[in-house]
C-alpha positions in Angstrom: 138.2 135.7 103.4 136.2 133.2 101.3 134.3 130.3 102.9 133.7 127.3 100.5 131.5 124.4 101.5 131.5 121.3 99.3 129.5 118.2 99.6 128.9 118.7 103.3 127.0 115.9 105.0 125.9 115.4 108.6 123.5 113.0 110.2 122.5 112.6 113.8 121.5 108.9 114.1 119.1 108.2 111.3 118.2 111.9 110.7 120.2 113.5 107.9 120.6 117.2 108.6 123.1 118.2 105.9 122.8 116.4 102.6 125.8 117.2 100.4 125.5 120.9 101.0 127.4 123.2 98.6 127.8 127.0 99.0 130.2 129.9 99.1 130.4 132.9 101.4 132.2 135.8 99.6 134.4 138.4 101.2 133.3 142.0 101.2 129.6 141.1 101.5 126.9 140.2 104.0 125.5 136.8 103.1 122.1 136.0 104.6 121.5 132.5 105.8 117.7 131.8 105.8 115.4 128.8 105.6 112.6 127.1 107.6 113.2 125.6 111.0 115.3 122.5 111.1 116.8 123.1 107.6 120.4 122.8 108.9 121.4 126.4 109.6 122.7 125.7 113.1 124.5 122.6 112.1 126.2 124.4 109.2 127.4 127.1 111.5 128.7 124.6 114.1 130.6 122.8 111.3 132.3 126.0 110.2 133.2 126.8 113.8 134.6 123.4 114.4 132.0 122.5 117.0 130.5 119.7 114.9 132.5 117.4 112.7 130.7 116.6 109.4 130.4 113.0 108.2 131.8 113.9 104.8 132.5 116.9 102.6 134.9 119.8 103.0 135.0 123.3 104.3 137.7 125.6 103.0 138.6 129.0 104.5 140.8 131.2 102.4 141.4 128.2 100.2 142.7 126.0 103.0 140.8 123.1 104.6 139.8 123.5 108.2 140.1 119.8 109.0 142.7 119.3 111.7 143.6 123.0 111.7 142.0 124.6 114.7 144.0 127.8 114.4 141.7 129.0 111.6 139.2 130.0 114.3 141.3 133.0 115.2 140.0 134.4 111.9 136.4 134.1 113.1 134.2 136.3 115.3 131.0 134.6 116.4 128.0 136.2 118.0 125.4 133.6 119.1 121.7 134.2 119.4 121.6 133.6 123.1 125.0 134.3 124.8 125.3 131.8 127.6 128.0 133.4 129.7 128.8 131.9 133.1 126.6 133.8 135.5 129.2 134.7 138.1 131.7 135.9 135.5 131.9 139.7 135.0 132.3 141.3 131.6 135.8 142.4 132.2 136.7 138.8 133.3 135.3 137.5 130.0 137.4 139.9 128.1 140.5 139.0 130.0 139.8 135.3 129.5 139.5 135.8 125.7 142.7 137.7 125.6 144.5 135.0 127.6 143.2 132.3 125.3 144.4 134.1 122.3 147.7 135.2 124.0 147.0 138.8 123.2 146.7 141.8 125.4 143.9 144.4 125.6 143.5 146.0 122.2 142.5 149.6 121.4 139.7 147.9 119.3 138.2 146.3 122.4 138.3 149.6 124.3 136.6 151.4 121.4 133.8 148.8 121.3 133.1 149.0 125.0 132.7 152.7 124.7 130.8 152.3 121.4 128.1 150.2 123.0 128.1 152.2 126.3 129.3 149.3 128.4 131.7 151.1 130.7 129.4 150.8 133.6 128.9 147.0 132.9 132.5 146.0 133.0 132.5 144.8 136.6 129.0 143.5 136.7 128.4 139.7 136.8 126.3 138.4 133.9 123.7 137.1 136.2 122.7 140.7 136.9 122.6 141.9 133.2 119.6 142.2 131.0 119.4 140.2 127.8 120.2 143.3 125.7 123.3 144.1 127.7 124.5 140.5 127.3 123.9 140.8 123.6 126.0 144.0 123.4 128.8 142.2 125.4 128.6 139.3 122.8 129.0 141.9 120.1 132.2 143.3 121.7 133.6 139.7 122.0 132.8 139.0 118.4 134.4 142.1 116.9 137.2 142.8 119.4 140.0 141.0 117.5 139.0 142.5 114.1 138.3 139.0 112.6 138.3 138.4 108.9 135.0 136.4 109.2 132.0 137.3 111.2 129.2 134.7 111.9 126.2 136.5 113.5 123.2 134.4 114.6 120.2 136.7 115.3 122.5 139.4 116.5 119.8 142.1 117.0 117.6 140.1 119.2 117.1 141.9 122.5 118.9 145.0 121.4 117.3 148.5 121.9 116.9 150.6 118.7 120.1 152.6 119.3 122.3 149.6 119.9 120.7 147.8 116.9 121.6 150.7 114.6 125.1 150.8 116.0 125.5 147.1 115.4 124.3 147.5 111.8 126.8 150.3 111.2 129.6 148.1 112.7 128.6 145.3 110.3 128.5 147.6 107.2 131.9 149.0 108.2 133.3 145.5 108.4 132.0 144.8 104.9 133.8 147.9 103.6 137.0 146.5 104.9 136.5 143.3 102.9 135.3 141.1 105.8 133.1 138.0 105.1 129.9 138.2 107.1 127.4 135.4 107.6 124.1 136.7 109.0 121.2 134.6 110.3 118.2 136.7 111.0 114.4 136.5 111.1 114.1 140.3 111.2 113.3 141.0 107.6 114.1 144.7 107.8 117.5 143.8 109.0 118.0 141.3 106.2 116.8 143.9 103.6 119.2 146.6 104.9 122.3 144.4 105.2 122.2 141.4 103.0 123.7 141.5 99.4 124.0 137.8 98.9 121.6 135.1 100.1 121.8 131.4 100.9 118.5 129.6 101.3 118.7 126.2 102.9 115.9 123.7 102.4 116.0 120.2 104.0 119.8 120.2 104.4 120.6 121.4 100.8 121.1 124.8 99.2 117.9 125.8 97.3 119.4 129.1 96.4 122.8 130.7 96.7 123.6 134.0 95.0 123.0 137.7 94.7 119.7 139.0 96.2 118.7 140.5 92.8 118.9 137.0 91.3 116.6 135.8 94.1 114.1 138.7 93.4 114.1 137.6 89.7 113.7 133.9 90.5 110.7 134.6 92.8 109.3 137.5 90.8 109.2 139.7 93.9 110.8 143.2 94.1 111.0 143.3 97.9 113.6 140.9 99.4 111.2 140.3 102.3 108.5 139.1 99.9 111.0 136.9 98.0 112.2 135.2 101.2 108.6 134.6 102.3 107.8 133.2 98.8 110.7 130.8 99.1 109.6 129.7 102.6 106.0 129.2 101.5 107.1 127.1 98.5 109.2 125.0 100.7 106.2 124.3 103.0 104.1 123.4 100.0 106.7 120.8 98.9 106.7 119.2 102.4 
């Protein structure tokens, strides 16, 4: 399901964060969202999720504006960088709450994901007793459990052990094969290199590049995607 962002603007007081941003997130691909700190990545994600209302501009999902249509969020699975679950809530209570909110019962997909990430023993543990990596795996289950058309993953591998990180990458790639749209924010360059086929580079609230990673390589003259991203980041600092 395609995401189209047109002329998106957002300011907090006198500080302009998004300045007429234009970009597209294509289905059947992992689109990497990169850029220096405070370039507008978090604000963009919050606008897509409906957590922040832009001052102007438009966001279309599947060709339909999201303005005033909160039901579109059923199509999105979101995995935050730091899952901030209520500490006294258990994992199974979180799953039940999400199911109740959506009006759907426990799905086979959810059960599969719990086993996939080896979380059976964590179902009845409160989040206050869990490690950061276990919370991250719980967040992955919550993001993927309803088989959403769109996945927004913000530093999803942070805190994961190598086995869980590989499992998550395989899950992401499987979602792409099914035609899902994946927006990935990551500072782990090996992860970006392995997963991303399209790239959006934000600079000062605007899109400095949006397109296929091969075009980014050509534009920067770098064969390795990691070096191309670093070159873009370095150039942006030089312009500051």
